[in-house]
C-alpha positions, 0 to 999 in steps of 0.5 A: 695849435690854438684851441678856444675854450671860452665860449661863455665869454664870447662865441665865434660869429657863425658863417651863416650869421655873417652871411645874413649880415653882409648885405647891411655892410654896404648895400643896404644902409637906410635909417629904419625910422625913415619913411622912404624906400631905403628906411622901409627896407631896414625897418622890415629887417629890424622887425624880422630880427625881432620876430626871430629873437621872440620866437627863440625864447617864447615871447611876442615880437612887441615885447623884444626891446633891442639894446647894445647887449646884455649889459644894457639890458640888465641896466635897463631892467633894474634901473628902468623898473625901479625908477617908476616904483615908489622907493622900497625894497628889491632882492637880487641873487648874490651871484649876478653878473656885474652888469646887474650887481653894479646898478643894484648898488647904484639903486641902494645908494639912491635910497632903495633897500637891497637884499641879497638872496644867498645861494647854497655850496653848490651855487643854487638858490634854495626856495627856503632861503629865496622866501626868507630874502623877500618880504611885503616891501619887496617889489623887484626880484632878479635871479639869473637863469644860468651863471656865467662862472659855474654854469649853475642852472636855477629853477626859475619857474619855482622861484617865480612861483614863490615870489608871486605867491604872496604879492602877484604884482611883484616884478621877476627879472632874469639874466638869461644871457648865458642860458638862451641858445644853450638850453630851452627857455620860454618867456611866457611859460615861466611867467617872467616879467623881464628877461635879458639877452645877449647876441654874442653868447649864441654865435651872433655878433657883439654889440647887440642884446635885448630885454624882453619886457611884459606889456604890464611893465612900466619901464623908464628908458635910460637912453632918451632923445629919438624914441626908437624902440617904442620909446623904450630905447632911443638911438638909431638901431644898429642894423648890422648887429641886429640882423645878425642877432636875428639870424643867430637866434633863428639858427640857435632854435634850429641847432639847439638840441644838436649843440646841446648833445655835442658839448654835453659829450665834451663836458662829460669827457672833461669831467672824467678826465679831470677827476683822474688829476690829483688835487682837482676840485671841480665846482657845483657837481651836484647840481644841474649845469649848462652842458658846455661849462666846467669850472675847477681849481687845482690844489697849490696853482694859482688861476691867473698862472694856470691861465697864462701857462695854458695860453702859451700852449695854445688854450684859451680859457677864463678864470671867471667872468670876462667882464672882471678879468682885470680884477685880481680878487677871488670870484664872488661867485665862488665866495658866495658858494663858501669856497675858500678865497685861496681855492677860488683864486685858482679857479679856471672855467672851461666853456665849450662851443660847436667847433670843439672836438674830443681830441682837443679835450684830451689835449687839454688835459695833457697840457694841465698834466704838463703844467701840474708836473712842472709845478711840483718841480719848482 
């Protein structure tokens, strides 16, 4: 038996997406910057993918800057914007992905004042603490739409409004890599300035992402030399991956409600059955979360040990962010929520996808029960 329950780390490539990519593996191979027929053919495909991604998130195609993934998009957002502003201050939430935390620390080392926006014990950014974390020198703010570990959803609309209430030109970025494709998220309606996206979080290929950029934002590229993506990201575009990204985005728009309902049912089932197990602590139960995500810990059981035991039984889950899986430190997200370090080290994340079933949830609970019984006898 093999059951994949780690869709927040990556999703399997959807067969329809693979079909859309197939011609670009051999038959269609022009450089989209070339002016001849082969180049025009791939250029058309590139712009179609840009339009498909833009439609999914309520943006204009010209606002979509393709990248190699969410990590590059986050780096481009924070480093590309701050590079063109005078050295002053910026603020990010303390639960951001490592791909935003790391460049933030880099900018801090270069002289920028960095303020960390706290969360409450449920992992939510509260308006009062948010407003207390920014001041007149704060020029850039970043708060992720949905946390990759706990699944907690932030009220981005209210945070954008609060950020711009006293400083209309304050720039607001949101890492929406986990949100987009799972729940509706509209760039224009939210009045965002920048938004990061990732293809492989919505059944598209790895190696593709995007930064959505408002027209008024002055963005300094991280990669220069070819002038692609309207001078914002040089390098010949990864056509195979970007065609897949576009197809995945179109499919996500079509199937979002269906997928949401399916994983929501599995999440509800898992929560009901987890509660019946002794010693289980479920994180962020009191706030809205992604419909596919559950993070929990079992008292007295180490998270890495539990992960390995589940893997032996055929269940693929995560102990947190896949990008930080080599670290033995407790989740920085849970620590920010005031979870005790020992409890945080026991955390396990389950994230469902469209191919998972109710039977698999029952089998997962049975596996947990067996592991729990074993742990009490040694």
